[in-house]
N, C-alpha and C positions, 0 to 999 in steps of 0.2 A: 468365754472363749477357752482357758487350760484346759479343760475337763472336755470338750472335742477335741480334742490336741492329745490327750490322753490317750480315750477310747480307741481313738485314732492307731495310737500306737500300738497299742494291746493287740488290734484288729489286724492289724499289719503282722504280728508277732505271731500270731496264729495261724494267719494266711501261710506265713514263710513255714511253722511248723506241718501243715498238712500237704504243704508241697513238697518237705521235704521227704515227707511219711509216701506219697504216690510217687516220687521217682525210687525212694528205697525200693520200691514193691515191685520197682518196671512200666507204671502205670505211665505214666511222660514219656518213655522210650515206645510204646505203643501208639500213642495219642497223634505225637508228631509237636515240634516246635511251635509254629505257626497258630493250633489252637491252644496250646496252653498262655502264649504270649499273650491269645483274645480272653481266656480267661480271668486271668491274672490280674488283666486291664478289668472287665466285669464286676470281678471278686472287689477290687479296691475303689470303683464308683458305688458299691453296694454300700462297701464300710464306709465311703465319706458320707452318703445319703443319710445314714441311719445315724451318725457321727453325728451331722447336724441335726435330724432333726431330733437327738435327745439332749442337745448344748442347753437346752435353760426352759425354764417355765415361762407362761404368760400371764404376766398380771396387768392388772389396772392399776394404774397411778389412779390416785385421789387427790386434786391439790384442793386445799380448801384458802377461799380467798376471805 
């Protein structure tokens, strides 16, 4: 579970950097606040799905009786 959290934090930091670059370039002003928020929510949702999908290996456990 801890690797999922670390992956998600890294993804959010990367997303914040992209948003800062778009804001500095004036792209966010042209898109509008509503679409910017919708895009951020979608991007965070994709990040959560990727983090959960890469959270661990699926292994078969053999029990000797």
